[in-house]
Structure formats: C-alpha cells, structure tokens
C-alpha positions in Angstrom: -0.1 0.3 0.2 1.2 3.4 -1.0 1.3 6.3 1.7 -1.6 8.2 -0.4 -3.5 5.2 0.2 -3.7 5.2 3.5 -6.5 6.8 6.1 -6.5 10.4 7.1 -6.0 11.4 10.8 -7.8 14.4 11.9 -4.2 15.5 12.4 -3.9 15.3 8.3 -6.5 16.9 7.9 -5.8 20.2 9.8 -2.5 20.2 8.5 -4.6 20.2 5.1 -6.7 23.0 6.1 -4.4 25.2 7.7 -2.0 24.7 3.9 -5.2 26.0 2.3 -6.1 28.9 4.5 -2.5 30.1 4.2 -2.8 29.7 0.1 -6.2 32.0 0.7 -4.3 34.3 2.5 -1.7 34.6 0.2 -4.5 35.0 -2.5 -4.0 32.1 -4.5 -7.9 31.1 -4.0 -11.1 32.9 -3.9 -13.3 32.7 -1.1 -15.7 30.1 -2.9 -12.6 28.2 -3.5 -11.5 28.2 -0.6 -14.8 27.2 1.2 -14.8 24.2 -1.1 -11.7 22.7 -0.6 -12.2 23.7 3.3 -15.5 21.4 3.3 -13.7 18.6 1.2 -10.5 18.1 3.3 -13.1 18.0 6.8 -14.6 15.4 4.6 -11.0 13.5 3.6 -10.9 9.9 4.0 -7.7 9.1 2.5 -3.7 10.8 2.5 -5.1 10.9 -1.3 -7.9 13.0 -0.7 -6.0 15.4 1.2 -3.0 15.6 -1.4 -5.4 16.6 -4.6 -6.6 19.6 -2.5 -3.3 21.2 -1.8 -1.0 19.4 -4.6 -1.8 23.2 -7.2 -0.9 25.9 -3.8 2.2 27.6 -3.3 3.8 27.5 -0.1 3.5 31.3 0.6 7.0 33.1 0.3 8.5 30.6 -1.4 8.7 28.6 -4.7 6.0 26.4 -6.1 6.2 23.4 -4.1 4.5 20.0 -3.9 2.2 18.3 -1.7 3.7 17.4 1.7 1.0 15.1 3.1 2.3 11.8 2.1 5.4 12.1 3.6 3.1 11.6 6.9 2.8 7.9 5.5 6.4 7.3 5.4 6.7 8.0 9.2 4.0 4.9 10.4 6.4 2.4 8.3 7.6 0.0 11.2 10.7 -2.3 11.1 10.4 -5.9 10.6 10.8 -7.6 14.1 14.2 -9.1 14.4 15.2 -12.6 15.5 16.1 -11.8 18.9 12.7 -9.6 19.8 11.6 -12.8 18.1 13.1 -15.3 20.9 12.2 -12.9 23.7 8.7 -12.7 23.1 8.7 -16.6 22.4 10.3 -16.8 25.9 7.6 -15.2 27.5 5.8 -17.7 31.0 2.5 -18.8 30.2 1.6 -16.6 33.3 3.3 -13.5 32.1 1.7 -13.9 29.0 -1.9 -14.0 30.9 -1.0 -10.9 32.7 -0.5 -8.8 29.6 -3.7 -10.0 27.9 -5.8 -8.7 31.1 -3.9 -5.5 30.9 -4.8 -5.6 27.0 -8.5 -6.3 28.2 -8.9 -3.6 30.6 -7.1 -0.8 28.1 -9.0 -2.3 25.4 -12.4 -2.0 27.3 -11.2 2.0 28.7 -10.4 2.9 24.8 -14.5 1.8 24.0 -15.8 3.3 27.0 -14.0 6.8 26.6 -13.3 7.1 23.3 -15.3 5.1 20.5 -18.7 4.9 22.6 -18.7 8.9 22.5 -18.0 8.7 19.0 -20.4 6.3 18.1 -23.2 8.2 19.9 -22.6 11.3 18.2 -22.3 10.0 14.7 -25.5 7.9 14.7 -27.7 10.8 16.4 -27.9 9.5 19.8 -28.2 11.6 23.0 -25.0 13.5 23.5 -23.0 12.1 26.8 -23.3 14.4 30.3 -20.7 17.3 29.8 -20.3 17.2 26.2 -21.7 19.9 23.9 -23.4 18.8 20.4 -21.5 20.3 17.1 -23.6 23.4 16.4 -25.7 23.0 12.7 -25.1 26.5 11.4 -27.1 26.4 8.3 -30.1 26.1 10.4 -31.7 28.7 11.3 -30.7 28.9 15.5 -27.5 27.5 14.5 -27.0 31.0 12.1 -28.3 33.0 15.1 -25.5 31.2 17.2 -22.6 31.9 15.0 -24.0 36.0 14.5 -24.7 36.3 18.6 -20.5 34.9 18.8 -19.3 37.3 16.7 -21.1 40.3 18.8 -20.0 38.6 22.1 -16.3 39.2 20.4 -16.4 42.2 18.5 -19.4 43.8 20.8 -21.4 43.9 17.1 -22.8 41.8 14.1 -20.7 43.9 11.3 -18.2 42.4 9.7 -16.4 42.5 6.2 -16.4 38.7 5.5 -17.9 35.8 7.2 -19.0 32.1 5.8 -20.6 28.5 7.5 -20.9 25.5 6.1 -22.9 22.0 6.3 -19.6 20.1 8.2 -19.7 22.6 11.5 -17.6 24.9 10.3 -17.0 28.6 9.3 -15.1 31.5 10.1 -15.4 35.6 9.9 -13.0 38.7 9.0 -14.1 41.4 11.4 -13.4 44.8 11.7 -10.4 45.9 14.2 -11.7 49.5 14.8 -14.7 51.8 13.4 -13.3 53.6 10.5 -9.7 51.9 9.1 -9.4 48.5 6.8 -7.6 46.6 9.4 -9.1 43.8 10.3 -9.2 40.3 12.6 -10.0 36.6 11.3 -11.4 33.7 13.8 -12.4 30.5 12.6 -15.0 28.2 13.9 -15.3 24.7 14.6 -18.1 22.7 15.9 -19.0 25.0 18.9 -17.3 27.6 18.8 -14.4 30.2 17.7 -11.2 28.2 18.1 -7.5 28.8 17.7 -5.5 32.1 17.8 -6.6 35.0 15.6 -5.5 36.0 12.7 -4.6 39.8 11.7 -4.0 42.1 8.6 -5.5 45.4 6.4 -7.0 46.0 3.3 -8.0 49.3 2.4 -10.9 47.7 -0.1 -12.8 46.5 2.5 -16.7 46.9 3.2 -18.5 46.6 6.0 -21.7 44.5 6.4 -24.4 43.6 9.5 -24.9 40.3 9.3 -27.8 41.5 11.9 -29.7 42.2 8.4 -30.2 38.3 7.4 -33.3 36.9 8.2 -32.5 33.3 9.5 -35.6 31.9 8.9 -34.6 32.0 5.3 -31.5 30.1 5.4 -32.8 26.7 5.9 -35.1 26.8 2.5 -32.7 28.8 0.4 -30.4 26.0 1.6 -32.5 23.5 0.1 -33.0 25.0 -2.9 -29.6 25.3 -4.1 -29.3 21.7 -3.5 -31.8 21.4 -6.3 -29.7 23.2 -8.5 -26.9 20.5 -8.8 -27.2 16.5 -9.0 -26.5 14.6 -5.1 -25.1 17.6 -2.8 -23.2 17.5 -0.3 -21.5 20.1 0.9 -23.4 23.5 1.8 -21.7 27.1 2.3 -23.5 30.5 3.0 -21.0 32.9 2.3 -21.3 36.9 3.2 -18.5 39.3 1.9 -17.5 40.7 -1.6 -19.6 40.0 -4.5 -18.4 38.1 -7.6 -21.7 37.9 -9.1 -22.2 41.5 -9.6 -26.4 41.3 -8.7 -27.9 44.5 -7.4 -29.2 43.8 -3.8 -27.2 40.7 -3.1 -26.9 40.0 0.8 -25.3 36.6 0.4 -24.8 33.9 -1.7 -24.9 29.9 -0.8 -23.0 27.2 -2.8 -23.7 23.7 -3.2 -21.5 20.4 -4.5 -21.1 17.4 -4.8 -18.1 14.6 -5.1 -17.8 15.4 -8.9 -16.7 19.1 -8.3 -19.6 20.4 -9.2 -21.0 23.2 -8.0 -24.2 25.8 -8.1 -25.0 29.1 -6.8 -27.7 30.5 -5.4 -27.3 34.7 -5.0 -30.0 36.1 -1.9 -31.5 39.5 -0.5 -31.1 39.8 3.0 -35.0 38.9 3.6 -34.7 35.9 1.9 -35.6 36.5 -1.9 -34.0 34.8 -4.0 -32.2 37.0 -7.3 -29.7 34.9 -9.1 -29.4 30.8 -9.4 -26.6 29.3 -11.5 -25.9 26.0 -12.0 -22.6 23.9 -12.4 
C-alpha cells in the first residue's frame, strides 16, 4: 500500500486546512474555492484525497511546492522484528502472557468506553453524553443565529467584512478591528465555537456588512433550494462579503457542491428573496 492510500487522521486534515488557509490568505484562492476545499478536507478519508486539494498550491513566501502530506505515511512505517525480538517474545511464560492479556483487555475496554462510544453515539444521532456539547448546525435558523451571536460576543457588534458557514460545523469571520479603517481580525469556527488564535491584517477596499440584517429563518429553505440546482449535493456553504456575481441587492450567496467537484450558486437578498441562481 502506498502512503497516499492510507487513511487520513484528524492531524492530516488539520495540516491540509492550515495549508489551504495560508494559500487563501496569500491570494491563491477565491473565497468560494477556499470554502469548497476546506469542506472537502474536513470530509477526506485518505491521504490521496488531501493531496489532491493542496498539490496545486504554493507555500506562501516560497517557490512552488508539491503537497507534503504523503510524507506522513513514511513516518508510520515500522521495521520487521529482529530474531532477538522474536526469541524474547517466545520466551515469555504462560503466566506473564496471561497478565499481559489481562492488561490489554482492561486497556481496550477503557478505550471503547471513553473514546469509541462517545464518537459512535454522536455519529449515530444519539443523545450527547453528560457534559458534551453537540456541534452547531450552522445552516439552520438557530445555528446561524448562534454564529451571529458569537460574533457579537467577540466584537461587541455584528458588523463584518466577510463571513462564511458550512454544513461541516465549520466557518469563519473577518471582522473590523476598529470603527473606521480596513484593519481586521479573523477567527475560525469549529463544531461549537471560535477556536485557535486570531489572525490579523488590513484591506483598504474592505466593505462593512451587518450580519444582523440576514433573516435567519430563510436560510434553511434557501440551502434546500440551492441543493436542487445540482445532482447529489453533499456540501453547502453560506458566504457574506465581496460580491463576485455583481447582482444588485445581493446580501449573501449559498454554494452547493457534490463529489464530482460540481458547484451551483444561489444569490439572495437579506430577506431571503432569490435574486439569481447558476448551475454547475
């Protein structure tokens, strides 16, 4: 099995997302391209899936580089046991083996109870374990309100330069750092809250937009309508910010994509009126 055929870990997905975020900040990707690639990275099952998402990106500040993810597989390779190691293993007494088996059973039981069981319950739609918070479904009416409230809690306002939310409990916001300039701060949302360190920068052409103007109750219906523009949609995002479509009265746009890398768009007013649609 080649390195690229190996299953991807959370750490691999995080590395790919960091690389995509750096490329977006460096101007290599549009906002829609960034949203689509990030969503696919979160769903990637194998290293080859991640490699395809970053292989055409340059590392900011350097010449063009190839994807780095396949090196992760090399680190997992283990040498075959030596004859001495085999002999030592064979020399274990029956009682020692029983002891080791007992320890293994205890360790396996603990792993199932504390790690696998919570994941299984969450993925199966079961009730959350005590003390565990369910991920926020950001493209529902209540989920979008939660996101906007979190922005207000951080900044004291709902005004942003850019913002996006996706079906993968993932999103981000670029918010003004002050009342007049183009300086900004950025935060990333994962599962239940904004996480990680903030990034900063400046954009003299940035345009301010109030997230509070969006009718959250209209969002789920428009997501469903966007999904009807494409076959087998499996990922959605809502984007607020610079207008790539030039539609008068645009407030936000919804993108729907599928496993064939096809994408459709729906442009809407703040009240939820559809202004324009486009297929893949």
